[in-house]
N, C-alpha and C positions, 0 to 999 in steps of 0.2 A: 132113220129116226122118224117117229110119228109125232107131228105137231098138232095141237088142237087150238081152235079159236072159238071164243064165247063172247057174246055181247048182250047187254041189256039196254033198253031204250030210256029208262028213267032212273033217277036216283033212289027211288023207293023199291026197286026190284033188286034181286040178288042173282049172282052167277052160280049159286050152289048146284041147282039141278043140272045145268049145262056142264059145269066143270066135273061134277061127279060122273056124268055119262061119258065125257071125254076120257077121263082117267080109267074108267071101267073098260074101255075098248083099247087101252094101251098107249094113250098119248103120253109122251115123256116130258113134253114142255108145252105150256099153255100160254096163249096170248089173249088178252082181254081188252074190251072197250066198254065204256059207259056212255050210251047215247051219242055215239060218234059216227053214225052211218052216212052222214051227208058230206063228209070231207072228200076232197079229190083223192088224196093218197094218205090214208090213216097211218099214224106212227107205227102201229104194229106190223104193217106191211113192209116197211123199210127194215124193221128188226128181223122179221121172218125171212125176207129175201137175203139178208146178210148171213143168216144161219143155215139156209137150205143147202143141201148137198145132193148130188145125183142119187136117185133112189128113195129120197125122203117122201113122206106123205103128209098132206095137210087135211085135217078132219074138222068139219063144223057140225054142230049138233043138229041144226036145220039150216037149209039154204037161206031162209029169210033172215038169219042172223047176219048175213053179209050186207043186208040193208040195201040202200040205194047205190052203194058202191059196187054191187054185183054187175051192173050193166057195163060199166067202163073199167072198173078195177080188176075184175077177174081176167078179162081179156088182156089187160096190161100185165098182170102178174104172170099169166101163162106165156106171154111173149117174152118176158124177161128171163124166166127160169132157164129155158134152153140156152140163151146167150150167156148166162152166168156159168153154165156148165160147159162152155166151149163148143156148143153145137150151133149150127145156123138157124 
């Protein structure tokens, strides 16, 4: 399955451009945030990790949409995924 993630920084922005692009490349399920880039582990990550299966893909519209979480969270996410799938 292909999952997509979209985030906007402020309440006056919309997710439309990002979600349209993610759907256009075949994302079947989308996770979204509104101005939540500073959290240690955003709620969407817990939901995504619960859904991911071996062979799934995660797509973001642009890497900056991962926000400040990219430096610690992506490393955390990629270290968790193999363990969830039973690999060392």
